[in-house]
C-alpha positions in Angstrom: 84.1 80.4 115.6 85.6 77.1 114.7 88.2 78.6 112.3 89.6 80.9 115.1 90.0 77.9 117.4 91.6 76.0 114.5 94.2 78.9 114.2 94.9 78.7 117.9 95.3 74.9 117.7 97.6 75.3 114.7 100.0 77.6 116.6 99.9 75.6 119.8 100.5 72.3 118.0 103.6 73.6 116.2 105.0 75.2 119.3 104.4 72.1 121.4 105.9 69.7 118.8 108.9 71.9 118.0 109.7 73.6 121.4 108.5 71.0 123.9 109.1 67.7 122.0 112.2 69.1 120.3 111.2 67.8 116.9 112.3 69.6 113.7 110.2 72.4 112.3 109.2 70.5 109.1 107.7 67.7 111.1 106.0 70.3 113.4 104.4 72.0 110.5 103.0 68.7 109.2 101.4 68.1 112.6 100.0 71.7 112.6 98.5 71.0 109.1 96.9 67.8 110.3 95.4 69.5 113.4 93.9 72.3 111.2 92.5 69.6 108.9 90.7 68.0 111.8 88.6 71.1 112.3 87.2 70.8 108.8 85.2 67.7 109.9 83.8 65.6 107.0 85.2 68.0 104.4 88.7 67.6 105.8 90.0 65.3 103.0 88.8 67.7 100.3 90.0 70.8 101.9 93.4 69.3 102.8 94.0 68.0 99.3 93.1 71.2 97.6 95.1 73.1 100.2 98.1 70.9 99.4 97.7 71.3 95.7 97.5 75.1 95.9 100.6 75.2 98.2 102.6 73.2 95.6 101.9 75.9 93.1 103.1 78.8 95.3 105.9 80.8 93.9 107.5 81.1 97.3 107.8 77.3 97.5 109.9 77.4 94.4 111.9 80.4 95.5 112.8 79.0 98.9 114.2 75.8 97.3 115.9 77.7 94.4 117.8 79.9 96.9 118.9 77.0 98.9 120.4 75.5 95.7 121.9 78.8 94.6 123.6 79.4 98.0 125.2 75.9 97.9 126.4 76.4 94.3 127.7 79.9 95.2 129.6 78.5 98.2 131.5 76.3 95.8 132.9 79.3 93.9 134.9 82.4 95.0 132.4 84.8 93.5 130.7 85.7 96.8 134.0 85.9 98.7 135.2 88.5 96.3 131.9 90.5 96.6 132.2 90.4 100.4 135.8 91.6 100.1 134.6 94.6 98.2 131.8 95.3 100.7 134.2 95.0 103.6 136.7 97.3 102.0 134.1 100.1 102.1 131.9 99.3 105.1 133.9 96.8 107.2 135.3 99.5 109.4 131.8 100.0 110.9 130.6 97.9 113.9 127.8 95.9 112.5 128.2 97.4 109.0 126.6 94.3 107.3 123.6 94.5 109.6 122.9 98.2 109.0 123.5 97.7 105.2 121.0 94.8 105.2 118.3 96.8 106.9 118.7 99.9 104.8 118.8 97.8 101.6 115.6 96.0 102.8 113.9 99.4 103.2 115.1 100.6 99.8 114.2 97.4 98.0 110.9 97.1 99.9 109.9 100.6 98.8 110.3 99.4 95.2 109.4 95.7 95.1 106.9 95.5 98.1 106.8 91.7 98.1 108.2 90.4 101.4 109.7 87.2 100.1 111.3 89.1 97.2 112.8 91.6 99.6 114.2 88.8 101.7 115.5 86.8 98.7 117.2 89.8 96.9 118.8 91.4 100.0 119.5 88.2 101.9 121.3 86.4 99.1 124.1 89.0 99.4 124.0 90.3 103.0 123.4 87.0 104.9 126.7 85.4 103.8 128.4 88.8 104.4 127.0 89.0 108.0 128.0 85.4 108.7 131.6 86.2 107.5 131.6 89.2 109.8 130.9 87.1 112.9 127.1 87.3 113.0 125.4 83.9 113.7 123.4 82.3 110.9 120.2 82.5 113.0 120.7 86.2 113.7 121.6 86.9 110.0 118.5 85.2 108.8 116.4 86.9 111.5 117.5 90.4 110.5 116.8 89.8 106.8 113.3 88.2 107.4 112.5 90.9 109.9 113.0 93.6 107.2 110.6 91.9 104.8 107.6 93.7 106.0 108.9 97.1 104.9 107.5 96.4 101.5 104.0 96.9 103.0 104.9 100.0 105.0 105.9 102.1 102.1 103.7 103.3 99.2 102.6 102.0 96.7 102.2 98.3 97.4 99.4 96.1 96.1 98.4 95.7 99.8 97.9 99.4 100.1 95.7 99.5 97.0 93.7 96.6 98.2 93.0 98.5 101.5 92.2 101.9 100.0 90.2 100.3 97.3 87.8 98.6 99.7 84.3 99.9 99.8 84.5 100.7 103.5 87.7 102.8 103.2 86.7 104.7 100.1 83.8 106.0 102.1 86.1 107.3 104.8 89.0 109.0 102.8 90.4 109.7 99.4 92.9 107.1 98.1 95.8 109.6 97.8 95.3 110.7 101.4 97.3 107.7 102.7 100.5 108.3 100.7 102.2 110.7 103.1 101.0 109.0 106.3 102.2 105.6 105.0 105.5 107.0 103.9 106.1 108.5 107.3 104.9 105.3 109.0 107.5 103.3 106.8 110.2 105.7 108.0 109.2 105.1 111.7 109.4 101.3 111.1 112.8 101.7 109.4 114.0 103.9 112.3 112.9 101.3 114.8 114.9 98.6 112.9 118.0 100.8 112.9 117.7 101.3 116.7 117.3 97.6 117.0 120.5 97.1 114.9 122.4 99.3 117.3 121.2 97.2 120.2 122.0 93.9 118.4 125.5 95.0 117.4 126.4 95.8 121.0 124.5 92.9 122.6 126.4 90.4 120.4 129.7 92.2 120.7 130.2 92.7 117.0 133.3 94.6 116.0 134.6 96.2 112.8 136.5 94.0 110.5 140.2 94.1 111.6 142.3 96.4 109.4 144.6 93.6 108.4 141.5 91.6 107.2 140.3 94.5 105.0 141.7 94.5 101.5 142.3 98.0 100.1 139.3 99.1 97.9 141.3 99.4 94.7 142.7 95.9 95.0 139.4 94.3 96.0 137.6 95.9 93.1 140.4 94.9 90.6 140.2 91.3 91.8 136.5 90.9 92.1 134.6 93.5 90.0 132.8 90.7 88.2 131.1 89.7 91.5 129.2 93.0 91.4 127.3 91.4 88.5 125.4 89.5 91.2 123.2 92.6 91.5 122.1 92.3 87.9 119.6 89.6 88.5 117.9 91.9 91.0 118.1 95.1 88.9 117.0 93.7 85.5 113.6 92.3 86.7 113.0 95.5 88.7 113.7 97.7 85.6 111.4 95.5 83.4 108.5 95.6 85.9 108.8 99.0 87.6 111.6 101.0 86.0 111.4 103.7 83.3 111.5 101.2 80.5 108.6 99.2 82.0 105.9 101.6 80.6 107.0 101.6 76.9 107.5 97.8 77.0 104.0 97.4 78.5 102.5 99.6 75.8 104.3 97.8 73.0 103.4 94.3 74.3 100.0 95.2 75.7 101.1 93.4 78.9 101.2 94.5 82.6 104.9 93.8 83.2 104.6 93.6 86.9 102.1 90.7 86.4 103.9 89.1 83.5 107.3 88.9 85.3 107.4 87.6 88.8 110.3 88.9 90.9 110.1 86.0 93.3 110.5 83.5 90.4 112.9 85.3 88.2 115.4 86.7 90.7 116.6 83.2 91.9 116.5 81.8 88.3 118.7 84.6 87.0 121.0 84.4 90.0 121.5 80.7 89.5 122.3 81.1 85.8 124.7 84.0 86.6 126.5 81.9 89.3 126.9 79.1 86.8 128.6 81.5 84.4 130.8 83.4 86.9 131.8 80.3 88.8 132.1 78.0 85.8 135.8 77.2 86.4 135.2 76.1 90.0 132.0 74.0 89.5 131.8 70.3 88.8 132.2 69.2 85.2 130.7 65.7 85.7 127.3 64.3 86.6 128.9 62.7 89.7 130.1 66.0 90.9 126.7 67.6 90.5 125.0 64.6 92.2 127.3 65.2 95.2 126.2 68.8 95.4 122.5 67.8 95.2 123.1 65.2 98.0 124.6 67.9 100.2 121.7 70.2 99.7 119.0 67.5 100.2 118.6 67.9 104.0 117.8 71.6 103.6 115.6 71.0 100.6 113.6 68.5 102.8 113.1 70.7 105.9 112.5 74.0 104.1 110.3 72.5 101.3 108.1 70.5 103.7 107.8 73.5 106.0 106.7 75.9 103.3 104.2 73.4 101.8 102.7 72.6 105.1 102.4 76.3 106.1 100.6 77.2 102.9 98.4 74.1 103.0 97.2 74.9 106.5 96.6 78.6 105.5 94.4 77.4 102.6 92.4 75.1 104.9 91.9 77.9 107.4 90.6 80.1 104.6 88.2 77.4 103.5 86.7 76.9 106.9 86.0 80.6 107.3 88.8 82.3 109.2 88.6 85.7 107.4 84.8 85.9 107.9 84.9 84.9 111.5 87.6 87.4 112.3 85.7 90.1 110.6 82.7 89.4 112.9 85.0 89.7 115.9 86.3 93.1 114.7 82.9 94.4 114.0 81.8 93.6 117.6 84.6 95.4 119.3 83.8 98.4 121.5 86.6 100.1 123.5 88.4 103.4 124.1 90.9 104.5 121.4 94.1 103.1 123.1 92.5 99.7 123.8 90.9 99.6 120.3 94.2 100.2 118.7 95.8 97.4 120.6 92.9 95.0 120.0 92.8 95.8 116.2 96.6 95.5 116.0 96.6 92.1 117.8 93.8 90.7 115.6 95.5 91.9 112.4 98.9 90.4 113.5 97.2 87.1 114.3 95.4 87.0 110.9 98.7 87.8 109.2 100.2 84.6 110.7 98.6 82.2 108.2 97.6 84.8 105.6 99.7 87.3 103.5 99.4 91.0 104.2 97.3 91.4 101.0 94.9 88.6 101.9 94.6 90.1 105.4 93.7 93.5 104.0 91.2 92.0 101.6 89.6 90.0 104.5 89.4 92.5 107.3 91.4 95.7 106.4 88.4 97.9 105.7 86.6 96.8 108.9 89.8 97.4 110.9 90.1 101.0 109.6 86.4 101.6 110.3 86.9 100.3 113.9 89.7 102.8 114.5 87.9 105.7 112.8 84.9 104.9 115.1 87.0 105.8 118.2 88.2 109.2 116.7 91.4 108.2 114.8 91.7 110.0 111.5 91.1 107.6 108.5 94.5 108.1 106.8 96.3 107.5 110.1 94.1 104.5 110.9 94.8 103.1 107.4 98.6 103.6 107.8 98.5 101.9 111.2 96.5 98.9 109.9 99.1 98.4 107.1 101.9 98.6 109.7 100.1 95.8 111.7 99.8 93.7 108.5 103.5 94.2 107.7 104.4 91.7 110.5 103.5 88.9 108.0 107.1 88.4 107.2 108.1 88.1 110.8 105.1 86.1 112.1 106.0 82.5 112.9 105.3 79.9 111.9 103.8 80.8 108.5 105.7 83.8 107.2 107.2 82.9 103.8 110.3 85.3 104.3 111.3 83.2 107.3 111.9 80.2 105.2 113.5 82.0 102.3 116.0 83.6 104.8 116.6 80.3 106.6 117.3 78.6 103.3 119.9 81.2 102.3 121.5 81.0 105.8 121.1 77.3 106.0 119.7 77.3 109.5 116.7 75.7 111.2 113.8 78.1 110.8 112.4 77.1 114.2 115.4 78.8 115.9 114.3 82.1 114.4 110.8 82.1 115.8 111.5 83.6 119.2 113.9 86.3 118.0 111.5 87.3 115.3 108.6 87.7 117.8 110.8 89.5 120.3 112.7 91.9 118.0 110.2 92.5 115.1 106.7 91.2 115.4 105.7 92.6 118.8 107.7 95.8 118.5 106.2 96.6 115.1 102.8 96.0 116.6 103.7 98.6 119.2 104.9 101.0 116.5 101.5 100.6 114.7 99.6 101.3 118.0 101.7 104.5 118.7 101.0 105.7 115.1 97.3 105.1 115.6 97.3 107.1 118.8 99.3 109.9 117.3 102.3 109.5 119.5 104.4 108.8 116.4 103.0 111.5 114.1 102.4 110.6 110.4 100.5 113.7 109.3 
């Protein structure tokens, strides 16, 4: 069980270094990586080196840094200000309008894109600055966006869902299409919880509608800033090419699977940066010295976010090498408890596994066993599968390794460590509770 103890030590080391010693999260993640490596014994140098190399090739590492750069460049132009003026013209009269919009947009985008980091990047690049302008703190803005990342897993038809229903264990318990309705309803329950949370957060933080004198009439804001709406194009175009109605004929013509050929998490920030360069060209530096100054201003955030992401993925790779998935599978198979306790135990184990692993990797490792464990205590297989996917959806809100945390923090330019406690309190633990209630039939999905 050495890998399980390594996971516990990883989390404890990060919390101690960050919360007790008050060191920054980048440094804390390096310490956590070193602690995990120590559990590999003589193979530590090999595992740590390969883990580091793999982490440097992660798309999320690039996306996190790209969005930091994009947000800094965007701040040098009036493009985003004009877009926010338009949004405030229509929704600024609502208390917490930007927060509700961010959550609903996260659900809609998640139902299409399904990748947590993509959901965070696409939605957060617009709504985080809007929330901050409306009086929401940077930490809360980033927390709301990262907390919605998991909705990509709780709606059909994510890759994570297909990994689960395609496993040998689950195919013996149910037909693949039996999960579609339960998972769609489970996703709506998760969205409903987030909307209730928004209501609480708006009142807890005393958020008010935008003052009438600060709201530009809709016609005027559209006339002045209609070009800022083009910021949605870098989101829409990759989606149409990979999942839209033109994706099928393109795939047939090129003989390529477009969803595999075009990575949303890579191309959305690239296209956004290019578009920002074009829209803000009159307000951006025209000399090398000017661009060097911008890079210098972004360097501190590049350092913290980059180191944090690389260390998190490196540690996850080492944990996989020393047998974390196999050992947790053994634990699941040995469980024996009544339905309510089994649902809680399975949920906790899945959530813990999803800390260092992605939801897809979690389902590949223990998803089938988790569903079988719930079916064994009388829970219908489609309901059990939906509940297990809800548990796994906490990956985006699971400190310290959730990639959406660092993408959101990069956009909001805040310390990711300050998001850990709110994410656990507002998203990770409550979504675990939603999954348990779904498994027990108290939140019906069939």
